[in-house]
Rosetta silent file (secondary structure, phi, psi, omega in degrees, C-alpha in Angstrom):
SEQUENCE: XXXXXXXXXXXXXXXXXXXXXXXXXXXXXXXXXXXXXXXXXXXXXXXXXXXXXXXXXXXXXXXXXXXXXXXXXXXXXXXXXXXXXXXXXXXXXXXXXXXXXXXXXXXXXXXXXXXXXXXXXXXXXXXXXXXXXXXXXXXXXXXXXXXXXXXXXXXXXXXXXXXXXXXXXXXXXXXXXXXXXXXXXXXXXXXXXXXXXXXXXXXXXXXXXXXXXXXXXXXXXXXXXXXXXXXXXXXXXXXXXXXXXXXXXXXXXXXXXXXXXXXXXXXXXXXXXXXXXXXXXXXXXXXXXXXXXXXXXXXXXXXXXXXXXXXXXX
SCORE:     score description
SCORE:     0.000 S_00000001
   1 L     0.000  126.045 -179.688   34.016   16.134   25.633 S_00000001
   2 L   -66.481  149.027 -179.538   33.520   13.211   28.062 S_00000001
   3 L  -143.300  154.287  176.427   30.089   11.625   28.128 S_00000001
   4 L  -107.755    4.160 -178.283   28.246    8.999   30.134 S_00000001
   5 L   -76.438  130.910  175.832   25.793    8.194   27.338 S_00000001
   6 L   -91.085   -5.291  179.578   25.906    4.628   26.037 S_00000001
   7 L  -100.201  -21.540 -170.205   23.760    5.591   23.051 S_00000001
   8 L   -54.554  -36.955 -175.533   25.653    8.629   21.777 S_00000001
   9 L   -83.972   -3.294 -178.310   28.057    6.664   19.589 S_00000001
  10 L   -72.349  139.793  177.587   25.317    4.607   17.896 S_00000001
  11 H   -61.994  -27.953  179.818   24.747    5.328   14.188 S_00000001
  12 H   -73.195  -13.737  179.143   20.997    5.369   14.834 S_00000001
  13 H  -106.727   -3.702 -174.528   21.480    8.309   17.222 S_00000001
  14 L   -68.309  156.670  176.965   23.957   10.271   15.104 S_00000001
  15 L   -87.261  129.171 -177.043   23.293   13.740   13.710 S_00000001
  16 L   -86.921  117.255 -177.654   22.800   13.754    9.943 S_00000001
  17 H   -64.796  -19.335 -178.136   24.850   16.533    8.282 S_00000001
  18 H   -77.617  -14.729 -174.201   22.421   16.617    5.344 S_00000001
  19 H  -124.837   26.547 -177.251   19.495   17.794    7.463 S_00000001
  20 L   -61.131  -32.315 -178.217   21.015   20.317    9.869 S_00000001
  21 L  -106.905   26.925 -174.175   18.715   23.088    8.595 S_00000001
  22 H   -61.020  -29.871 -175.849   15.622   20.916    8.120 S_00000001
  23 H   -74.535  -12.006  178.059   13.488   23.071   10.410 S_00000001
  24 H  -120.436    5.126  179.381   13.800   26.115    8.137 S_00000001
  25 L   -79.913  149.225  173.570   13.881   24.371    4.737 S_00000001
  26 L   -62.060  153.815 -177.563   10.902   24.592    2.334 S_00000001
  27 H   -55.931  -42.948 -178.251    8.642   21.541    2.293 S_00000001
  28 H   -60.168  -36.517  178.698    9.763   20.581   -1.226 S_00000001
  29 H   -71.370  -35.412  177.950   13.393   20.514   -0.075 S_00000001
  30 H   -66.588  -39.366  176.823   12.542   18.382    2.945 S_00000001
  31 H   -60.197  -46.330  179.562   10.746   15.910    0.680 S_00000001
  32 H   -63.382  -39.343  178.564   13.832   15.727   -1.558 S_00000001
  33 H   -60.515  -45.338  179.831   16.039   15.368    1.511 S_00000001
  34 H   -64.356  -41.753  179.360   13.953   12.439    2.748 S_00000001
  35 H   -63.754  -41.938  178.815   14.006   10.781   -0.671 S_00000001
  36 H   -60.666  -39.477  178.662   17.777   11.138   -0.911 S_00000001
  37 H   -71.339  -39.240 -179.206   18.179    9.449    2.456 S_00000001
  38 H   -65.857  -27.177  177.490   15.687    6.685    1.639 S_00000001
  39 H   -62.270  -24.507  179.954   17.683    5.812   -1.482 S_00000001
  40 H   -72.679  -19.641 -177.056   20.434    4.690    0.878 S_00000001
  41 H   -64.320  -47.054 -178.439   18.150    2.017    2.342 S_00000001
  42 H   -57.298  -46.011 -179.496   18.210   -0.204   -0.751 S_00000001
  43 H   -62.277  -40.003 -179.422   22.009   -0.164   -0.857 S_00000001
  44 H   -65.804  -42.383  179.357   22.238   -0.979    2.853 S_00000001
  45 H   -70.494  -36.600  178.403   19.848   -3.922    2.566 S_00000001
  46 H   -55.753  -39.739 -178.902   21.574   -5.100   -0.623 S_00000001
  47 L   -66.876  -17.178 -179.155   24.802   -5.567    1.310 S_00000001
  48 L  -100.717   11.168 -171.148   22.985   -7.956    3.665 S_00000001
  49 H   -61.895  -35.306  179.178   21.489  -10.182    0.948 S_00000001
  50 H   -68.672  -37.902  177.402   23.635  -13.228    1.758 S_00000001
  51 H   -69.203  -36.746  176.947   22.699  -13.020    5.427 S_00000001
  52 H   -62.570  -43.826  178.066   19.036  -12.602    4.485 S_00000001
  53 H   -60.585  -40.915  177.109   19.259  -15.743    2.350 S_00000001
  54 H   -63.249  -40.052  177.688   20.820  -17.598    5.285 S_00000001
  55 H   -60.828  -40.049  177.253   17.969  -16.355    7.489 S_00000001
  56 H   -61.618  -41.694  178.931   15.435  -17.771    5.038 S_00000001
  57 H   -62.462  -41.563  178.561   17.192  -21.138    5.212 S_00000001
  58 H   -62.404  -45.160 -176.710   17.052  -21.107    9.015 S_00000001
  59 H   -67.726  -46.823 -178.031   13.345  -20.223    9.012 S_00000001
  60 H   -64.125  -39.094  177.599   12.252  -22.722    6.360 S_00000001
  61 H   -61.057  -43.867 -179.101   14.177  -25.525    8.062 S_00000001
  62 H   -63.252  -44.957 -177.311   12.482  -24.689   11.369 S_00000001
  63 H   -67.746  -35.494  177.319    8.991  -24.557    9.869 S_00000001
  64 H   -65.854  -27.279  179.669    9.464  -27.847    8.040 S_00000001
  65 L   -90.363    6.277  179.422   10.372  -29.425   11.382 S_00000001
  66 L    86.815   13.412  179.165    7.219  -28.054   13.025 S_00000001
  67 L   -80.220  175.547  179.228    8.932  -25.120   14.713 S_00000001
  68 L  -117.250  159.301  174.500    7.614  -21.619   15.284 S_00000001
  69 E  -113.165  125.257 -176.999    8.873  -18.177   14.329 S_00000001
  70 E  -122.945  119.645  172.994    8.771  -15.590   17.132 S_00000001
  71 E   -92.014  141.699  175.271    9.456  -11.880   16.620 S_00000001
  72 E  -138.428  129.925 -178.536   10.378   -9.820   19.660 S_00000001
  73 E  -166.573  178.019  178.631   10.837   -6.058   19.714 S_00000001
  74 L  -133.961  153.880  177.852    9.842   -2.710   21.202 S_00000001
  75 H    59.585 -140.134  179.893    8.486    0.478   19.667 S_00000001
  76 H   -57.258  -42.341  179.903    8.634    0.627   15.881 S_00000001
  77 H   -59.989  -41.504  178.492   10.730   -2.547   15.765 S_00000001
  78 H   -66.425  -41.851 -179.291    8.132   -4.406   17.813 S_00000001
  79 H   -64.579  -36.453  177.595    5.251   -3.143   15.685 S_00000001
  80 H   -63.714  -37.269  175.255    6.979   -4.299   12.522 S_00000001
  81 H   -65.466  -38.712  177.764    7.200   -7.786   13.994 S_00000001
  82 H   -62.115  -42.571  178.641    3.494   -7.653   14.856 S_00000001
  83 H   -59.600  -46.711 -179.599    2.681   -6.729   11.256 S_00000001
  84 H   -60.609  -47.602 -177.185    4.644   -9.692    9.899 S_00000001
  85 H   -64.726  -41.287 -175.331    3.064  -12.166   12.294 S_00000001
  86 H   -71.662  -24.124 -176.534   -0.488  -10.923   11.788 S_00000001
  87 H   -90.595  -10.058 -179.124   -0.277  -11.050    8.001 S_00000001
  88 H   -67.402  -47.037 -178.196    0.960  -14.630    7.673 S_00000001
  89 H   -60.280  -49.660 -178.816   -2.361  -16.450    8.314 S_00000001
  90 H   -68.999  -33.593 -176.659   -4.531  -14.571    5.771 S_00000001
  91 H   -80.816  -41.426 -172.306   -1.825  -14.395    3.105 S_00000001
  92 H  -121.807    4.118  175.001   -0.258  -17.830    3.423 S_00000001
  93 L    69.698   23.996  178.868   -2.720  -19.875    5.466 S_00000001
  94 L   -79.047  146.449  172.922   -0.378  -20.485    8.392 S_00000001
  95 L   -60.489  145.504 -176.385   -1.874  -21.374   11.801 S_00000001
  96 L   -55.596  -28.874 -177.337   -1.867  -18.311   14.113 S_00000001
  97 L   -86.539   -4.244 -178.113    0.653  -19.867   16.494 S_00000001
  98 L   -72.670  -42.496  176.950    3.195  -20.650   13.767 S_00000001
  99 E  -123.062  115.333 -175.640    4.401  -17.044   13.412 S_00000001
 100 E  -125.149  164.584  177.943    3.995  -14.926   16.545 S_00000001
 101 E  -135.727  138.251  174.068    5.143  -11.553   17.811 S_00000001
 102 E  -111.198  125.760 -177.974    6.043  -10.279   21.262 S_00000001
 103 E  -115.471  126.906  176.311    5.744   -6.536   21.751 S_00000001
 104 L   -57.627  125.345 -177.705    7.232   -4.744   24.746 S_00000001
 105 L    94.718   -4.135  177.101    4.254   -3.392   26.662 S_00000001
 106 L    75.575 -166.388 -174.888    1.822   -5.904   25.185 S_00000001
 107 L   -60.467  -36.347 -179.342   -1.062   -5.273   22.792 S_00000001
 108 H   -59.512  -35.120 -177.283   -1.775   -1.802   24.122 S_00000001
 109 H   -71.088  -15.051  176.656    1.693   -0.658   23.102 S_00000001
 110 H   -65.796  -37.524 -174.595    0.953   -1.533   19.476 S_00000001
 111 H  -100.259  -25.277 -179.662   -1.503    1.354   19.266 S_00000001
 112 L  -138.500  122.682 -176.437   -0.188    3.725   21.914 S_00000001
 113 L   -56.499  135.140  176.229    3.475    4.157   22.778 S_00000001
 114 L  -122.049   89.273 -176.179    4.409    2.990   26.279 S_00000001
 115 L   -66.368  143.207  177.879    7.807    4.488   26.951 S_00000001
 116 L   101.381  -28.162 -177.931   10.056    2.692   29.395 S_00000001
 117 H   -66.140  -25.111 -179.548    8.784   -0.840   28.757 S_00000001
 118 H   -69.340  -16.861 -178.183   11.675   -1.420   26.355 S_00000001
 119 H   -84.559   -3.650 -173.251   14.101   -1.062   29.272 S_00000001
 120 L   -90.274   90.565  179.832   12.726   -4.106   31.092 S_00000001
 121 H   -59.387  -44.184 -176.141   15.232   -6.905   30.456 S_00000001
 122 H   -64.369  -39.329 -179.312   13.467   -9.278   32.862 S_00000001
 123 H   -68.600  -33.857  174.579   10.066   -8.865   31.191 S_00000001
 124 H   -60.536  -43.051  178.354   11.627   -9.671   27.826 S_00000001
 125 H   -65.336  -42.351  179.520   12.944  -12.893   29.308 S_00000001
 126 H   -64.423  -38.921 -178.472    9.577  -13.690   30.923 S_00000001
 127 H   -61.653  -39.401  177.662    7.727  -13.037   27.667 S_00000001
 128 H   -71.656  -38.472 -178.791    9.843  -15.605   25.873 S_00000001
 129 H   -59.548  -36.109 -178.151    9.576  -18.087   28.749 S_00000001
 130 L   -61.981  -21.853 -177.779    5.776  -18.102   28.475 S_00000001
 131 L   -85.838   -7.745  178.560    6.038  -19.587   24.987 S_00000001
 132 L    50.391   62.758 -176.870    7.917  -22.689   26.187 S_00000001
 133 L   -63.147  155.364  172.542   10.389  -22.649   23.322 S_00000001
 134 L  -126.673  177.167 -179.800   12.035  -25.755   21.908 S_00000001
 135 L   -68.903  -12.663  178.741   15.115  -26.296   19.748 S_00000001
 136 L   -82.726  -14.969 -174.309   12.853  -26.299   16.670 S_00000001
 137 L   -85.170  158.591  174.805   11.828  -22.659   17.155 S_00000001
 138 E  -124.853  127.528  176.351   13.433  -19.502   15.764 S_00000001
 139 E  -107.486  127.804 -179.438   13.365  -16.208   17.666 S_00000001
 140 E  -110.908  105.771  177.409   13.924  -13.050   15.632 S_00000001
 141 E   -83.455  135.119 -178.705   15.002  -10.104   17.744 S_00000001
 142 E  -125.026  117.120 -179.202   14.371   -6.693   16.189 S_00000001
 143 L  -153.583  107.445 -177.109   16.173   -3.636   17.575 S_00000001
 144 L   -55.657  -43.344 -177.476   17.272   -0.760   15.362 S_00000001
 145 L   -79.766  -21.380 -175.242   19.813    0.421   17.943 S_00000001
 146 L    78.059    6.088 -172.630   20.874   -3.080   18.947 S_00000001
 147 L  -112.320  -11.479 -168.772   20.648   -1.991   22.577 S_00000001
 148 L   -56.202  114.726 -177.746   17.025   -2.644   23.614 S_00000001
 149 H   -60.346  -38.697  179.592   17.108   -4.446   27.014 S_00000001
 150 H   -56.938  -45.237 -179.406   13.657   -6.038   26.487 S_00000001
 151 H   -68.397  -42.183  179.992   14.886   -7.689   23.307 S_00000001
 152 H   -62.111  -39.306  177.529   18.193   -8.717   24.858 S_00000001
 153 H   -62.827  -42.832  178.972   16.386  -10.354   27.751 S_00000001
 154 H   -64.211  -42.364 -178.876   14.178  -12.291   25.365 S_00000001
 155 H   -68.689  -35.211  178.003   17.088  -13.454   23.237 S_00000001
 156 H   -63.638  -43.411  178.433   19.081  -14.553   26.270 S_00000001
 157 H   -67.848  -36.939  178.170   16.185  -16.708   27.455 S_00000001
 158 H   -62.996  -38.920  178.392   15.675  -18.065   23.932 S_00000001
 159 H   -62.835  -40.721  179.051   19.324  -19.092   23.814 S_00000001
 160 H   -63.597  -30.729 -179.859   18.933  -21.001   27.078 S_00000001
 161 H   -80.758   -8.963  178.398   15.972  -22.846   25.542 S_00000001
 162 L    88.475    8.046  179.822   18.097  -23.883   22.577 S_00000001
 163 L   -73.809  154.674  172.669   16.143  -21.946   19.951 S_00000001
 164 E   -73.646  147.393 -176.792   17.840  -20.498   16.886 S_00000001
 165 E  -128.848  126.014  171.719   18.290  -16.722   17.062 S_00000001
 166 E  -114.049  134.252 -178.562   18.269  -14.161   14.264 S_00000001
 167 E  -120.697  125.194  179.944   18.970  -10.557   15.199 S_00000001
 168 E  -112.625  121.338 -176.885   17.953   -7.633   12.984 S_00000001
 169 L  -147.745  165.310  173.864   19.504   -4.274   13.771 S_00000001
 170 L  -108.681   18.573  175.448   20.819   -1.152   12.044 S_00000001
 171 L  -117.816   92.044 -178.193   23.967   -1.157   14.179 S_00000001
 172 L   -57.540  -23.193 -177.224   26.464   -3.505   12.495 S_00000001
 173 L   -85.831    5.870 -178.672   28.817   -3.141   15.464 S_00000001
 174 L   -57.242  133.577  179.561   26.439   -4.684   17.990 S_00000001
 175 H   -70.258  -11.255  178.022   28.233   -7.164   20.218 S_00000001
 176 H   -65.596  -16.762  178.079   25.170   -9.414   19.955 S_00000001
 177 H   -59.277  -23.013  178.919   26.561  -10.624   16.632 S_00000001
 178 H   -89.632   -1.660 -175.393   28.778  -12.906   18.735 S_00000001
 179 L  -111.650  -28.920 -173.916   25.794  -14.257   20.673 S_00000001
 180 L   -96.880  168.083  177.509   23.194  -14.954   17.984 S_00000001
 181 L   -75.892  -31.151 -178.923   23.130  -17.479   15.142 S_00000001
 182 E  -154.413  131.344  173.003   22.735  -14.769   12.532 S_00000001
 183 E  -113.963  131.179  174.609   22.827  -10.988   12.560 S_00000001
 184 E  -115.438  117.699 -169.451   21.341   -8.969    9.702 S_00000001
 185 L  -137.100   80.018  175.155   22.426   -5.350   10.007 S_00000001
 186 L   -65.945  120.833 -176.958   21.657   -2.895    7.200 S_00000001
 187 L   -88.969   87.973 -174.629   23.784    0.176    7.933 S_00000001
 188 L   -84.711  -12.570  179.571   21.402    2.947    6.882 S_00000001
 189 L    81.142 -176.964 -175.712   23.253    5.732    8.704 S_00000001
 190 L   -68.388  148.847 -179.957   21.779    8.643   10.682 S_00000001
 191 L   -80.534  161.344  177.659   18.160    9.691   10.246 S_00000001
 192 L   -67.902  -23.834  168.463   17.083   13.130    8.998 S_00000001
 193 L  -113.323  110.247 -171.492   15.653   13.555   12.517 S_00000001
 194 L   -52.128  124.341  176.842   18.384   12.259   14.807 S_00000001
 195 L    87.518   -5.473 -177.841   17.303    9.083   16.584 S_00000001
 196 L   -85.338   82.026 -172.185   13.953    8.701   14.780 S_00000001
 197 L   -78.397    5.423  171.032   14.431    5.098   13.750 S_00000001
 198 L   -77.391   -5.696 -178.274   10.911    4.749   12.400 S_00000001
 199 L   -89.448 -111.681 -176.762   12.389    6.391    9.261 S_00000001
 200 H   -59.237  -43.252 -179.007   15.264    4.749    7.342 S_00000001
 201 H   -61.583  -41.532  178.630   15.893    2.126   10.003 S_00000001
 202 H   -64.925  -40.864  178.806   12.211    1.207   10.039 S_00000001
 203 H   -64.069  -45.083  178.952   12.083    0.997    6.252 S_00000001
 204 H   -63.207  -42.650  179.281   15.172   -1.203    6.085 S_00000001
 205 H   -62.212  -43.761  178.993   13.857   -3.447    8.859 S_00000001
 206 H   -60.697  -41.540  178.217   10.508   -3.818    7.108 S_00000001
 207 H   -61.473  -45.148 -179.570   12.273   -4.812    3.893 S_00000001
 208 H   -63.517  -46.146 -179.725   14.350   -7.447    5.676 S_00000001
 209 H   -62.787  -42.157  177.185   11.340   -8.863    7.526 S_00000001
 210 H   -55.734  -45.640 -178.592    9.301   -8.957    4.318 S_00000001
 211 H   -68.096  -42.964 -179.638   11.991  -10.986    2.593 S_00000001
 212 H   -58.844  -48.164 -177.052   12.531  -13.377    5.489 S_00000001
 213 H   -75.401  -47.494 -174.709    8.847  -14.246    5.812 S_00000001
 214 H   -65.481  -47.139 -178.382    7.757  -14.069    2.177 S_00000001
 215 H   -66.124  -36.059  176.343   10.646  -16.037    0.702 S_00000001
 216 H   -60.908  -43.594 -179.972   10.304  -18.654    3.438 S_00000001
 217 H   -65.876  -37.647  176.448    6.638  -19.073    2.570 S_00000001
 218 H   -60.276  -45.984 -177.868    7.460  -19.365   -1.132 S_00000001
 219 H   -69.085  -18.139  177.420    9.979  -22.133   -0.415 S_00000001
 220 L   -91.300    7.324  176.660    7.363  -23.922    1.673 S_00000001
 221 L    84.167   19.059 -178.241    5.009  -24.105   -1.326 S_00000001
 222 L   -79.812   -6.935  173.091    2.686  -21.308   -0.262 S_00000001
 223 L  -125.871  159.244  171.841    2.700  -19.895   -3.797 S_00000001
 224 E  -125.482  112.165 -162.671    2.263  -21.461   -7.230 S_00000001
 225 L    64.027 -130.130  176.502    4.284  -19.337   -9.588 S_00000001
 226 L  -111.562   28.312  179.584    3.772  -15.935   -8.003 S_00000001
 227 E  -104.830  137.258 -175.525    0.153  -16.504   -7.007 S_00000001
 228 L   -83.565   81.583 -173.586   -0.837  -16.844   -3.332 S_00000001
 229 L   -77.262   -2.456  173.573   -2.618  -20.174   -3.564 S_00000001
 230 L  -104.925   17.577 -179.804   -2.835  -20.560    0.220 S_00000001
 231 L   -58.911  139.753  176.874   -4.824  -17.335    0.574 S_00000001
 232 L   -93.338  132.054 -169.785   -7.556  -17.466    3.220 S_00000001
 233 L   -98.016   62.419 -177.128  -10.946  -16.349    1.894 S_00000001
 234 L   -89.911   -0.472  178.431  -12.327  -14.449    4.875 S_00000001
 235 L  -141.103  167.096  179.446  -13.613  -11.466    2.899 S_00000001
 236 H   -63.800  -37.150  178.383  -15.317  -10.801   -0.430 S_00000001
 237 H   -61.330  -42.735 -178.163  -12.089   -9.334   -1.800 S_00000001
 238 H   -73.710  -31.740  173.489  -10.175  -12.493   -0.912 S_00000001
 239 H   -64.267  -40.756  177.843  -12.916  -14.727   -2.317 S_00000001
 240 H   -63.866  -41.783  178.196  -12.658  -12.758   -5.529 S_00000001
 241 H   -61.691  -42.001  178.852   -8.873  -13.200   -5.540 S_00000001
 242 H   -60.294  -44.613  177.926   -9.299  -16.938   -5.028 S_00000001
 243 H   -59.853  -45.189 -177.325  -11.692  -17.118   -7.990 S_00000001
 244 H   -66.182  -34.629  176.871   -9.323  -15.143  -10.195 S_00000001
 245 H   -63.973  -44.264  179.660   -6.395  -17.372   -9.246 S_00000001
 246 H   -65.517  -41.498  176.652   -8.390  -20.463  -10.213 S_00000001
 247 H   -58.172  -47.867 -177.562   -9.516  -18.817  -13.461 S_00000001
 248 H   -60.433  -41.502 -171.996   -5.921  -17.919  -14.305 S_00000001
 249 H   -90.240  -17.710 -176.300   -4.525  -21.366  -13.627 S_00000001
 250 H  -116.911  -21.409 -176.396   -7.330  -23.573  -14.982 S_00000001
 251 L    84.595    2.569  176.362   -9.035  -21.608  -17.759 S_00000001
 252 L   -68.340  161.349  173.211  -12.437  -21.949  -16.099 S_00000001
 253 L   -74.796  166.842 -179.673  -14.909  -19.076  -16.202 S_00000001
 254 H   -58.723  -45.104 -179.246  -15.312  -16.856  -13.154 S_00000001
 255 H   -68.200  -40.731  178.546  -18.595  -18.526  -12.194 S_00000001
 256 H   -63.136  -38.003  177.642  -17.221  -22.024  -12.790 S_00000001
 257 H   -63.201  -38.620  178.132  -14.242  -21.182  -10.573 S_00000001
 258 H   -63.623  -42.050  179.107  -16.627  -20.103   -7.827 S_00000001
 259 H   -65.869  -41.670  178.314  -18.519  -23.373   -8.012 S_00000001
 260 H   -61.913  -43.469 -179.829  -15.292  -25.369   -7.966 S_00000001
 261 H   -63.968  -35.713  176.750  -14.063  -23.462   -4.919 S_00000001
 262 H   -63.085  -42.679  178.568  -17.298  -24.170   -3.093 S_00000001
 263 H   -66.261  -29.061  179.965  -16.817  -27.889   -3.745 S_00000001
 264 L   -89.269    7.620 -178.463  -13.230  -27.521   -2.526 S_00000001
 265 L    57.080   38.031  177.131  -14.432  -25.725    0.627 S_00000001
 266 L    61.379   25.549  171.605  -12.571  -22.617   -0.561 S_00000001
 267 L   -90.658  105.034 -173.548   -9.221  -24.392   -0.499 S_00000001
 268 H   -62.197  -44.764  179.839   -7.562  -22.814   -3.550 S_00000001
 269 H   -59.086  -47.142 -178.900   -4.799  -25.400   -3.821 S_00000001
 270 H   -62.792  -39.118  179.417   -7.258  -28.270   -3.641 S_00000001
 271 H   -61.152  -43.704  179.655   -9.497  -26.630   -6.242 S_00000001
 272 H   -63.253  -45.252 -179.956   -6.625  -26.339   -8.706 S_00000001
 273 H   -64.608  -41.567  178.214   -5.580  -29.947   -8.181 S_00000001
 274 H   -57.027  -46.665 -176.682   -9.197  -31.125   -8.499 S_00000001
 275 H   -71.898  -43.976 -173.386   -9.622  -29.391  -11.829 S_00000001
 276 H   -77.076  -22.926 -179.199   -6.232  -30.171  -13.351 S_00000001
 277 H  -116.533   -0.146  176.750   -6.150  -33.847  -12.384 S_00000001
 278 L    57.083   51.680  179.065   -9.917  -34.540  -12.374 S_00000001
 279 L  -122.701  171.450  177.627  -10.006  -35.924   -8.838 S_00000001
 280 L   -78.999  171.967  177.756  -12.250  -35.460   -5.805 S_00000001
 281 H   -60.559  -45.282 -179.973  -11.523  -33.119   -2.929 S_00000001
 282 H   -59.583  -43.577  179.914  -10.339  -35.999   -0.759 S_00000001
 283 H   -67.527  -36.867  178.993   -8.034  -37.221   -3.497 S_00000001
 284 H   -64.662  -43.508  178.862   -6.724  -33.697   -4.132 S_00000001
 285 H   -64.312  -36.129  178.095   -5.875  -33.226   -0.472 S_00000001
 286 H   -66.475  -41.625  177.559   -4.117  -36.569   -0.475 S_00000001
 287 H   -61.166  -44.173 -179.627   -2.087  -35.557   -3.527 S_00000001
 288 H   -63.562  -41.433  179.075   -1.095  -32.283   -1.890 S_00000001
 289 H   -62.257  -42.873  179.936   -0.017  -34.019    1.295 S_00000001
 290 H   -65.605  -29.741 -177.954    2.128  -36.456   -0.670 S_00000001
 291 L   -93.215   17.436 -178.676    3.648  -33.513   -2.578 S_00000001
 292 L    55.823   37.553  174.084    4.539  -31.623    0.632 S_00000001
 293 L    71.919   17.029  179.588    1.754  -29.131   -0.116 S_00000001
 294 L   -95.212  119.424  177.161    3.233  -28.118   -3.497 S_00000001
 295 H   -61.516  -43.104 -178.903    0.668  -27.563   -6.253 S_00000001
 296 H   -55.387  -47.707 -178.894    3.389  -27.917   -8.885 S_00000001
 297 H   -73.227  -30.338 -177.960    4.372  -31.364   -7.645 S_00000001
 298 H   -70.787  -30.471 -178.738    0.783  -32.434   -7.019 S_00000001
 299 H  -111.156   -7.244  179.326   -0.286  -31.829  -10.634 S_00000001
 300 L    65.688   36.249 -176.980    3.096  -32.219  -12.355 S_00000001
 301 L  -143.571  138.928  178.961    2.792  -28.886  -14.106 S_00000001
 302 L   -90.966  143.092 -177.426    4.676  -25.606  -13.913 S_00000001
 303 L   -83.113  -21.714 -169.092    2.727  -22.347  -13.695 S_00000001
 304 H   -59.536  -45.150 -176.674    5.251  -20.102  -15.426 S_00000001
 305 H   -60.559  -43.927 -179.980    4.416  -20.970  -19.037 S_00000001
 306 H   -65.381  -44.231 -179.142    0.703  -20.350  -18.544 S_00000001
 307 H   -63.608  -39.287  178.234    1.274  -17.104  -16.672 S_00000001
 308 H   -64.880  -39.810 -179.667    3.648  -15.851  -19.371 S_00000001
 309 H   -64.987  -35.870  179.208    1.156  -16.665  -22.102 S_00000001
 310 H   -69.150  -36.909 -179.956   -1.554  -14.725  -20.283 S_00000001
 311 H   -67.714  -25.630  179.377    0.695  -11.686  -19.887 S_00000001
 312 H   -82.774  -12.312 -178.320    1.284  -11.655  -23.649 S_00000001
 313 L   -71.546  128.496  179.874   -2.439  -11.636  -24.372 S_00000001
 314 L   -58.298    0.000    0.000   -3.593   -8.166  -25.588 S_00000001
């Protein structure tokens, strides 16, 4: 049957043969159906692991050169980018402008869907233009279907500015793969509700974004072992985490760790260096700067042995 739809052939719009009778199936069967489909996500992302690793290399290189990471998307894809950008400062201590997100429809669209804004190619281009990109920046376009005009407009403008471009989609056949520096495309197949890409496609996208940002931060020295030593202590929970990290890595008591952190102005990395090398805050900060912000290099000690010994303690 002839069709004029440009979306019909997309895998993200396809009808899933496993869920044809979903509307009359018992709840327990629908749960099992969803789980069976979600198991396919891991395999799809696994096939993209080399491209994900390449993406991490692109991002870490950009950040070391003073560049920024910009996510751009619409709908679920846009919201996932917002989540990544918003969580970088508290978790890894990055300045707010280092990792940013552009959402079609602006901030209001994060909380309430604004249909139609994703079709605005020109606004996508304008949104990127406002950031005054340079060749040091990386723009990460996120579009499950690979078709979103808002995202395409943004990526086209980013290319003109000379920025690196990573494109994350669940349509491996997107022609944008020939336009961007790197395409990461987990092929998750059709959703149990045809076209509802907040399901498997959203899960796969979230996994990819998590790896790109988290692994990049690890390689930039934002962790010591697997502890988030650049955590920002803006709440009591995070202050408690900071104390526990210092306790774990130095052997100080909980109260002693709190006092040390106060002297370090709640800079966890500096506190660890102060305690382990017996230096002042100023000297600790100087050591960290010389070590490219790596606690391991600043104190000449690896965290793994201590962490393993603690895990073996009854």
